[in-house]
Jmol script that loads the backbone (N, CA, C; Angstrom):
load data "model"
ATOM      1  N   UNK A   1       0.848  -1.165   0.000  1.00  0.00           N
ATOM      2  CA  UNK A   1       0.000   0.000   0.000  1.00  0.00           C
ATOM      3  C   UNK A   1       0.893   1.227   0.000  1.00  0.00           C
ATOM      4  N   UNK A   2       0.490   2.231  -0.738  1.00  0.00           N
ATOM      5  CA  UNK A   2       1.242   3.476  -0.783  1.00  0.00           C
ATOM      6  C   UNK A   2       0.529   4.557   0.016  1.00  0.00           C
ATOM      7  N   UNK A   3       1.287   5.244   0.830  1.00  0.00           N
ATOM      8  CA  UNK A   3       0.830   6.422   1.555  1.00  0.00           C
ATOM      9  C   UNK A   3       1.812   7.536   1.236  1.00  0.00           C
ATOM     10  N   UNK A   4       1.547   8.731   1.721  1.00  0.00           N
ATOM     11  CA  UNK A   4       2.521   9.806   1.524  1.00  0.00           C
ATOM     12  C   UNK A   4       2.761  10.537   2.826  1.00  0.00           C
ATOM     13  N   UNK A   5       3.946  11.100   2.899  1.00  0.00           N
ATOM     14  CA  UNK A   5       4.305  11.884   4.081  1.00  0.00           C
ATOM     15  C   UNK A   5       3.626  13.240   4.008  1.00  0.00           C
ATOM     16  N   UNK A   6       3.060  13.672   5.139  1.00  0.00           N
ATOM     17  CA  UNK A   6       2.387  14.964   5.191  1.00  0.00           C
ATOM     18  C   UNK A   6       3.341  16.107   4.886  1.00  0.00           C
ATOM     19  N   UNK A   7       4.524  16.042   5.444  1.00  0.00           N
ATOM     20  CA  UNK A   7       5.443  17.174   5.398  1.00  0.00           C
ATOM     21  C   UNK A   7       6.010  17.456   4.012  1.00  0.00           C
ATOM     22  N   UNK A   8       6.259  16.408   3.232  1.00  0.00           N
ATOM     23  CA  UNK A   8       6.917  16.650   1.947  1.00  0.00           C
ATOM     24  C   UNK A   8       6.221  16.010   0.748  1.00  0.00           C
ATOM     25  N   UNK A   9       5.169  15.217   0.987  1.00  0.00           N
ATOM     26  CA  UNK A   9       4.413  14.620  -0.096  1.00  0.00           C
ATOM     27  C   UNK A   9       5.078  13.440  -0.780  1.00  0.00           C
ATOM     28  N   UNK A  10       6.187  12.958  -0.227  1.00  0.00           N
ATOM     29  CA  UNK A  10       6.888  11.817  -0.839  1.00  0.00           C
ATOM     30  C   UNK A  10       6.105  10.523  -0.614  1.00  0.00           C
ATOM     31  N   UNK A  11       6.046   9.682  -1.640  1.00  0.00           N
ATOM     32  CA  UNK A  11       5.341   8.412  -1.546  1.00  0.00           C
ATOM     33  C   UNK A  11       6.132   7.418  -0.709  1.00  0.00           C
ATOM     34  N   UNK A  12       5.417   6.698   0.135  1.00  0.00           N
ATOM     35  CA  UNK A  12       6.007   5.684   0.994  1.00  0.00           C
ATOM     36  C   UNK A  12       5.267   4.369   0.736  1.00  0.00           C
ATOM     37  N   UNK A  13       6.010   3.332   0.397  1.00  0.00           N
ATOM     38  CA  UNK A  13       5.420   2.012   0.234  1.00  0.00           C
ATOM     39  C   UNK A  13       5.453   1.328   1.597  1.00  0.00           C
ATOM     40  N   UNK A  14       4.287   1.053   2.156  1.00  0.00           N
ATOM     41  CA  UNK A  14       4.195   0.409   3.462  1.00  0.00           C
ATOM     42  C   UNK A  14       4.429  -1.082   3.271  1.00  0.00           C
ATOM     43  N   UNK A  15       5.403  -1.625   3.982  1.00  0.00           N
ATOM     44  CA  UNK A  15       5.774  -3.023   3.838  1.00  0.00           C
ATOM     45  C   UNK A  15       5.077  -3.920   4.852  1.00  0.00           C
ATOM     46  N   UNK A  16       4.688  -3.377   5.985  1.00  0.00           N
ATOM     47  CA  UNK A  16       4.035  -4.161   7.038  1.00  0.00           C
ATOM     48  C   UNK A  16       2.606  -3.712   7.249  1.00  0.00           C
ATOM     49  N   UNK A  17       1.685  -4.281   6.482  1.00  0.00           N
ATOM     50  CA  UNK A  17       0.288  -3.864   6.597  1.00  0.00           C
ATOM     51  C   UNK A  17      -0.316  -4.197   7.957  1.00  0.00           C
ATOM     52  N   UNK A  18       0.106  -5.283   8.569  1.00  0.00           N
ATOM     53  CA  UNK A  18      -0.420  -5.615   9.896  1.00  0.00           C
ATOM     54  C   UNK A  18      -0.104  -4.513  10.897  1.00  0.00           C
ATOM     55  N   UNK A  19       1.075  -3.943  10.821  1.00  0.00           N
ATOM     56  CA  UNK A  19       1.437  -2.831  11.709  1.00  0.00           C
ATOM     57  C   UNK A  19       0.608  -1.592  11.388  1.00  0.00           C
ATOM     58  N   UNK A  20       0.294  -1.391  10.140  1.00  0.00           N
ATOM     59  CA  UNK A  20      -0.507  -0.232   9.729  1.00  0.00           C
ATOM     60  C   UNK A  20      -1.906  -0.315  10.326  1.00  0.00           C
ATOM     61  N   UNK A  21      -2.511  -1.492  10.290  1.00  0.00           N
ATOM     62  CA  UNK A  21      -3.875  -1.669  10.779  1.00  0.00           C
ATOM     63  C   UNK A  21      -3.955  -1.799  12.294  1.00  0.00           C
ATOM     64  N   UNK A  22      -2.841  -2.067  12.950  1.00  0.00           N
ATOM     65  CA  UNK A  22      -2.812  -2.301  14.391  1.00  0.00           C
ATOM     66  C   UNK A  22      -2.680  -0.965  15.137  1.00  0.00           C
ATOM     67  N   UNK A  23      -3.712  -0.569  15.897  1.00  0.00           N
ATOM     68  CA  UNK A  23      -3.631   0.713  16.605  1.00  0.00           C
ATOM     69  C   UNK A  23      -2.606   0.733  17.741  1.00  0.00           C
ATOM     70  N   UNK A  24      -2.105  -0.442  18.128  1.00  0.00           N
ATOM     71  CA  UNK A  24      -1.090  -0.508  19.180  1.00  0.00           C
ATOM     72  C   UNK A  24       0.293  -0.125  18.651  1.00  0.00           C
ATOM     73  N   UNK A  25       0.461  -0.067  17.366  1.00  0.00           N
ATOM     74  CA  UNK A  25       1.741   0.289  16.747  1.00  0.00           C
ATOM     75  C   UNK A  25       1.711   1.745  16.302  1.00  0.00           C
ATOM     76  N   UNK A  26       2.702   2.503  16.682  1.00  0.00           N
ATOM     77  CA  UNK A  26       2.754   3.913  16.295  1.00  0.00           C
ATOM     78  C   UNK A  26       3.630   4.139  15.067  1.00  0.00           C
ATOM     79  N   UNK A  27       4.333   3.094  14.649  1.00  0.00           N
ATOM     80  CA  UNK A  27       5.186   3.211  13.462  1.00  0.00           C
ATOM     81  C   UNK A  27       4.923   2.051  12.503  1.00  0.00           C
ATOM     82  N   UNK A  28       5.312   2.258  11.259  1.00  0.00           N
ATOM     83  CA  UNK A  28       5.238   1.206  10.245  1.00  0.00           C
ATOM     84  C   UNK A  28       6.573   1.151   9.516  1.00  0.00           C
ATOM     85  N   UNK A  29       6.882  -0.010   8.980  1.00  0.00           N
ATOM     86  CA  UNK A  29       8.085  -0.169   8.175  1.00  0.00           C
ATOM     87  C   UNK A  29       7.699   0.076   6.720  1.00  0.00           C
ATOM     88  N   UNK A  30       8.480   0.896   6.068  1.00  0.00           N
ATOM     89  CA  UNK A  30       8.216   1.203   4.674  1.00  0.00           C
ATOM     90  C   UNK A  30       9.468   1.705   4.000  1.00  0.00           C
ATOM     91  N   UNK A  31       9.302   2.081   2.748  1.00  0.00           N
ATOM     92  CA  UNK A  31      10.433   2.660   2.010  1.00  0.00           C
ATOM     93  C   UNK A  31       9.895   3.693   1.042  1.00  0.00           C
ATOM     94  N   UNK A  32      10.720   4.701   0.807  1.00  0.00           N
ATOM     95  CA  UNK A  32      10.345   5.719  -0.157  1.00  0.00           C
ATOM     96  C   UNK A  32      10.242   5.103  -1.540  1.00  0.00           C
ATOM     97  N   UNK A  33       9.287   5.551  -2.284  1.00  0.00           N
ATOM     98  CA  UNK A  33       9.110   5.085  -3.651  1.00  0.00           C
ATOM     99  C   UNK A  33       9.579   6.226  -4.561  1.00  0.00           C
ATOM    100  N   UNK A  34      10.850   6.180  -4.896  1.00  0.00           N
ATOM    101  CA  UNK A  34      11.434   7.258  -5.705  1.00  0.00           C
ATOM    102  C   UNK A  34      12.607   6.706  -6.501  1.00  0.00           C
ATOM    103  N   UNK A  35      12.731   7.151  -7.720  1.00  0.00           N
ATOM    104  CA  UNK A  35      13.846   6.702  -8.537  1.00  0.00           C
ATOM    105  C   UNK A  35      13.641   5.294  -9.063  1.00  0.00           C
ATOM    106  N   UNK A  36      14.657   4.772  -9.696  1.00  0.00           N
ATOM    107  CA  UNK A  36      14.559   3.449 -10.297  1.00  0.00           C
ATOM    108  C   UNK A  36      15.013   2.335  -9.364  1.00  0.00           C
ATOM    109  N   UNK A  37      15.846   2.667  -8.401  1.00  0.00           N
ATOM    110  CA  UNK A  37      16.348   1.652  -7.479  1.00  0.00           C
ATOM    111  C   UNK A  37      15.441   1.550  -6.259  1.00  0.00           C
ATOM    112  N   UNK A  38      15.312   0.334  -5.735  1.00  0.00           N
ATOM    113  CA  UNK A  38      14.531   0.116  -4.526  1.00  0.00           C
ATOM    114  C   UNK A  38      15.274   0.743  -3.351  1.00  0.00           C
ATOM    115  N   UNK A  39      14.547   1.538  -2.576  1.00  0.00           N
ATOM    116  CA  UNK A  39      15.136   2.231  -1.431  1.00  0.00           C
ATOM    117  C   UNK A  39      15.204   1.297  -0.225  1.00  0.00           C
ATOM    118  N   UNK A  40      16.049   1.637   0.726  1.00  0.00           N
ATOM    119  CA  UNK A  40      16.159   0.863   1.961  1.00  0.00           C
ATOM    120  C   UNK A  40      14.918   1.063   2.826  1.00  0.00           C
ATOM    121  N   UNK A  41      14.518   0.017   3.522  1.00  0.00           N
ATOM    122  CA  UNK A  41      13.372   0.099   4.430  1.00  0.00           C
ATOM    123  C   UNK A  41      13.754   0.913   5.661  1.00  0.00           C
ATOM    124  N   UNK A  42      12.785   1.635   6.175  1.00  0.00           N
ATOM    125  CA  UNK A  42      12.976   2.416   7.393  1.00  0.00           C
ATOM    126  C   UNK A  42      11.653   2.528   8.128  1.00  0.00           C
ATOM    127  N   UNK A  43      11.689   3.062   9.321  1.00  0.00           N
ATOM    128  CA  UNK A  43      10.506   3.200  10.152  1.00  0.00           C
ATOM    129  C   UNK A  43       9.879   4.577   9.948  1.00  0.00           C
ATOM    130  N   UNK A  44       8.555   4.612   9.838  1.00  0.00           N
ATOM    131  CA  UNK A  44       7.817   5.863   9.667  1.00  0.00           C
ATOM    132  C   UNK A  44       6.750   5.958  10.747  1.00  0.00           C
ATOM    133  N   UNK A  45       6.588   7.129  11.325  1.00  0.00           N
ATOM    134  CA  UNK A  45       5.533   7.349  12.309  1.00  0.00           C
ATOM    135  C   UNK A  45       4.192   7.410  11.585  1.00  0.00           C
ATOM    136  N   UNK A  46       3.203   6.707  12.102  1.00  0.00           N
ATOM    137  CA  UNK A  46       1.884   6.712  11.464  1.00  0.00           C
ATOM    138  C   UNK A  46       1.304   8.120  11.381  1.00  0.00           C
ATOM    139  N   UNK A  47       1.569   8.930  12.396  1.00  0.00           N
ATOM    140  CA  UNK A  47       1.043  10.293  12.423  1.00  0.00           C
ATOM    141  C   UNK A  47       1.581  11.178  11.321  1.00  0.00           C
ATOM    142  N   UNK A  48       2.689  10.776  10.708  1.00  0.00           N
ATOM    143  CA  UNK A  48       3.287  11.559   9.630  1.00  0.00           C
ATOM    144  C   UNK A  48       2.795  11.138   8.254  1.00  0.00           C
ATOM    145  N   UNK A  49       1.924  10.115   8.201  1.00  0.00           N
ATOM    146  CA  UNK A  49       1.488   9.568   6.918  1.00  0.00           C
ATOM    147  C   UNK A  49       0.004   9.812   6.683  1.00  0.00           C
ATOM    148  N   UNK A  50      -0.345  10.024   5.428  1.00  0.00           N
ATOM    149  CA  UNK A  50      -1.746  10.172   5.001  1.00  0.00           C
ATOM    150  C   UNK A  50      -1.932   9.380   3.715  1.00  0.00           C
ATOM    151  N   UNK A  51      -3.190   9.168   3.332  1.00  0.00           N
ATOM    152  CA  UNK A  51      -3.453   8.542   2.051  1.00  0.00           C
ATOM    153  C   UNK A  51      -3.000   9.463   0.926  1.00  0.00           C
ATOM    154  N   UNK A  52      -2.810   8.921  -0.247  1.00  0.00           N
ATOM    155  CA  UNK A  52      -2.338   9.707  -1.387  1.00  0.00           C
ATOM    156  C   UNK A  52      -3.298  10.843  -1.732  1.00  0.00           C
ATOM    157  N   UNK A  53      -4.573  10.687  -1.394  1.00  0.00           N
ATOM    158  CA  UNK A  53      -5.581  11.722  -1.641  1.00  0.00           C
ATOM    159  C   UNK A  53      -5.490  12.860  -0.635  1.00  0.00           C
ATOM    160  N   UNK A  54      -4.696  12.669   0.418  1.00  0.00           N
ATOM    161  CA  UNK A  54      -4.572  13.683   1.468  1.00  0.00           C
ATOM    162  C   UNK A  54      -5.426  13.391   2.688  1.00  0.00           C
ATOM    163  N   UNK A  55      -6.277  12.365   2.597  1.00  0.00           N
ATOM    164  CA  UNK A  55      -7.120  11.997   3.738  1.00  0.00           C
ATOM    165  C   UNK A  55      -6.276  11.364   4.835  1.00  0.00           C
ATOM    166  N   UNK A  56      -6.682  11.599   6.062  1.00  0.00           N
ATOM    167  CA  UNK A  56      -5.981  10.983   7.188  1.00  0.00           C
ATOM    168  C   UNK A  56      -6.375   9.509   7.298  1.00  0.00           C
ATOM    169  N   UNK A  57      -5.571   8.762   8.011  1.00  0.00           N
ATOM    170  CA  UNK A  57      -5.866   7.349   8.225  1.00  0.00           C
ATOM    171  C   UNK A  57      -7.076   7.216   9.145  1.00  0.00           C
ATOM    172  N   UNK A  58      -7.805   6.112   9.042  1.00  0.00           N
ATOM    173  CA  UNK A  58      -8.934   5.889   9.953  1.00  0.00           C
ATOM    174  C   UNK A  58      -8.457   5.885  11.403  1.00  0.00           C
ATOM    175  N   UNK A  59      -9.270   6.421  12.256  1.00  0.00           N
ATOM    176  CA  UNK A  59      -8.903   6.513  13.665  1.00  0.00           C
ATOM    177  C   UNK A  59      -8.666   5.137  14.285  1.00  0.00           C
ATOM    178  N   UNK A  60      -9.364   4.107  13.799  1.00  0.00           N
ATOM    179  CA  UNK A  60      -9.200   2.763  14.365  1.00  0.00           C
ATOM    180  C   UNK A  60      -7.827   2.180  14.048  1.00  0.00           C
ATOM    181  N   UNK A  61      -7.078   2.778  13.150  1.00  0.00           N
ATOM    182  CA  UNK A  61      -5.708   2.334  12.832  1.00  0.00           C
ATOM    183  C   UNK A  61      -4.685   3.026  13.729  1.00  0.00           C
ATOM    184  N   UNK A  62      -5.067   4.137  14.351  1.00  0.00           N
ATOM    185  CA  UNK A  62      -4.085   4.939  15.077  1.00  0.00           C
ATOM    186  C   UNK A  62      -4.393   5.145  16.561  1.00  0.00           C
ATOM    187  N   UNK A  63      -5.642   4.933  16.964  1.00  0.00           N
ATOM    188  CA  UNK A  63      -6.050   5.226  18.338  1.00  0.00           C
ATOM    189  C   UNK A  63      -6.655   3.986  18.990  1.00  0.00           C
ATOM    190  N   UNK A  64      -5.979   3.445  19.981  1.00  0.00           N
ATOM    191  CA  UNK A  64      -6.450   2.254  20.683  1.00  0.00           C
ATOM    192  C   UNK A  64      -7.801   2.515  21.351  1.00  0.00           C
ATOM    193  N   UNK A  65      -8.034   3.715  21.755  1.00  0.00           N
ATOM    194  CA  UNK A  65      -9.246   4.071  22.511  1.00  0.00           C
ATOM    195  C   UNK A  65     -10.324   4.701  21.632  1.00  0.00           C
ATOM    196  N   UNK A  66     -10.355   4.367  20.370  1.00  0.00           N
ATOM    197  CA  UNK A  66     -11.282   5.033  19.458  1.00  0.00           C
ATOM    198  C   UNK A  66     -12.761   4.749  19.761  1.00  0.00           C
ATOM    199  N   UNK A  67     -13.056   3.725  20.524  1.00  0.00           N
ATOM    200  CA  UNK A  67     -14.454   3.412  20.857  1.00  0.00           C
ATOM    201  C   UNK A  67     -14.763   3.594  22.341  1.00  0.00           C
ATOM    202  N   UNK A  68     -13.884   4.170  23.101  1.00  0.00           N
ATOM    203  CA  UNK A  68     -14.103   4.316  24.540  1.00  0.00           C
ATOM    204  C   UNK A  68     -15.370   5.102  24.865  1.00  0.00           C
ATOM    205  N   UNK A  69     -15.641   6.190  24.153  1.00  0.00           N
ATOM    206  CA  UNK A  69     -16.832   6.998  24.416  1.00  0.00           C
ATOM    207  C   UNK A  69     -18.103   6.184  24.208  1.00  0.00           C
ATOM    208  N   UNK A  70     -18.122   5.374  23.167  1.00  0.00           N
ATOM    209  CA  UNK A  70     -19.283   4.539  22.870  1.00  0.00           C
ATOM    210  C   UNK A  70     -19.515   3.489  23.967  1.00  0.00           C
ATOM    211  N   UNK A  71     -18.459   2.913  24.453  1.00  0.00           N
ATOM    212  CA  UNK A  71     -18.555   1.885  25.488  1.00  0.00           C
ATOM    213  C   UNK A  71     -19.015   2.486  26.809  1.00  0.00           C
ATOM    214  N   UNK A  72     -18.542   3.690  27.142  1.00  0.00           N
ATOM    215  CA  UNK A  72     -18.902   4.320  28.411  1.00  0.00           C
ATOM    216  C   UNK A  72     -20.366   4.723  28.456  1.00  0.00           C
ATOM    217  N   UNK A  73     -20.976   4.978  27.299  1.00  0.00           N
ATOM    218  CA  UNK A  73     -22.384   5.377  27.257  1.00  0.00           C
ATOM    219  C   UNK A  73     -23.316   4.226  27.589  1.00  0.00           C
ATOM    220  N   UNK A  74     -22.858   2.997  27.506  1.00  0.00           N
ATOM    221  CA  UNK A  74     -23.729   1.829  27.752  1.00  0.00           C
ATOM    222  C   UNK A  74     -23.812   1.488  29.183  1.00  0.00           C
TER     223      UNK A  74
END
end "model"
wireframe off; spacefill off
backbone 0.3
color backbone group
């Protein structure tokens, strides 16, 4: 899956989708998608990444407590 960095718009190929979907993980392993050669893998903070359209990631991917308010109302 490709995401982009908020700060510079560079494309990042996410290599560990399980980490991306897991709200307990604050980072994902990926590599920049630039040039003809495959770049080295590195760690990226989820908070620094957005979808290519500019949309933020779903809250359930980044916040462990995304349903706490709903649970407390019951």
